[in-house]
C-alpha positions as CSV (number, residue, x, y, z in Angstrom):
1,M,99.6,3.4,30.5
2,I,100.1,6.3,32.8
3,V,102.4,9.1,32.1
4,T,103.6,11.5,35.0
5,F,104.8,15.0,34.7
6,K,107.3,15.9,37.1
7,S,109.0,19.2,38.4
8,R,110.7,20.1,41.7
9,A,108.4,23.2,41.7
10,T,105.1,21.5,41.7
11,A,103.3,18.4,42.5
12,D,103.2,15.6,39.9
13,T,100.9,16.0,37.1
14,L,99.1,12.2,36.1
15,M,97.7,11.6,32.8
16,F,96.4,8.7,30.4
17,G,99.3,8.0,27.9
18,E,96.8,8.8,24.8
19,N,96.0,12.2,26.5
20,A,99.6,13.1,27.4
21,E,100.5,12.2,23.7
22,Q,97.8,14.8,22.5
23,L,99.6,17.4,24.8
24,L,103.1,16.6,24.0
25,Q,102.3,16.7,20.1
26,A,100.7,20.0,20.7
27,I,104.2,21.3,22.2
28,G,106.1,19.6,19.4
29,K,107.7,16.8,21.9
30,P,107.9,13.2,20.6
31,F,105.7,10.8,22.7
32,E,108.5,8.7,24.4
33,A,108.8,6.7,27.4
34,R,111.0,9.4,29.1
35,G,111.3,13.3,28.2
36,I,112.0,16.7,29.2
37,I,110.8,20.4,28.5
38,T,114.0,22.3,29.5
39,L,113.8,25.5,31.0
40,E,114.3,27.2,27.7
41,Q,111.5,25.5,26.1
42,L,108.9,26.3,28.7
43,P,107.8,29.6,27.5
44,A,107.2,28.1,23.9
45,A,105.5,25.0,25.2
46,I,103.1,27.1,27.2
47,A,102.3,29.3,24.4
48,A,101.7,26.1,22.1
49,L,99.5,24.6,24.6
50,K,97.3,27.8,25.2
51,A,97.2,28.1,21.3
52,A,95.9,24.6,21.2
53,V,93.3,25.3,23.9
54,A,92.2,28.2,22.2
55,A,91.9,26.3,18.9
56,S,90.0,23.7,20.5
57,R,87.5,26.0,22.2
58,E,86.6,27.6,19.1
59,T,85.8,24.5,17.3
60,E,83.8,23.5,20.2
61,R,81.7,26.8,20.1
62,S,81.2,26.2,16.5
63,V,80.1,23.0,16.6
64,A,78.0,23.7,19.6
65,E,76.2,26.6,17.6
66,D,75.4,24.2,14.8
67,D,74.1,21.3,17.0
68,D,72.8,23.2,19.8
69,E,69.2,21.3,19.8
70,D,70.9,18.1,19.3
71,R,73.6,18.3,22.0
72,P,74.1,15.2,24.3
73,P,73.7,16.5,28.3
74,A,76.6,17.7,29.9
75,M,77.3,14.1,31.5
76,L,77.7,12.5,28.6
77,M,79.9,15.2,26.7
78,P,83.6,14.2,26.4
79,V,86.4,15.9,28.4
80,S,87.7,18.7,26.3
81,L,91.3,19.4,25.7
82,A,91.3,22.6,27.8
83,Q,90.5,20.4,30.6
84,R,93.0,18.3,30.0
85,A,95.5,20.7,29.3
86,A,94.9,23.0,32.5
87,P,96.9,21.2,35.1
88,L,99.8,20.4,32.6
89,V,99.8,24.5,31.7
90,E,99.8,25.5,35.2
91,Q,102.7,23.2,36.2
92,L,104.9,24.2,33.1
93,E,104.0,28.0,34.2
94,R,104.9,27.2,37.7
95,S,108.2,25.6,36.7
96,L,109.1,28.4,34.6
97,Q,108.8,30.7,37.6
98,A,110.9,28.8,39.9
99,G,113.5,28.1,36.9
100,E,112.9,24.1,36.9
101,P,112.4,21.8,33.8
102,V,109.6,19.3,33.4
103,I,110.1,15.8,32.7
104,W,107.8,13.0,31.9
105,E,108.0,9.2,32.2
106,S,105.6,6.1,31.8
């Protein structure tokens, strides 16, 4: 399933359903076929995503320090939460600046 995040302030952001679900959970939104992040909810959503990204990076950093020599090549490493969240965070920030909500649909 593909989930599309839309805002009048930005281009659409597309992602796989499982990744969208993970990011929506981080901001406290239920994963439904359609939803909205209202203008009032945008600041808290941005802060929650940034906090989840920071926590993910810290976990990755500690794992990398423990397994430095057993680490797989970069081509085999999974995409991090920070990489997946970056387009959505940017969309949320631009939408907040423009005073527009963000909706999603699958």
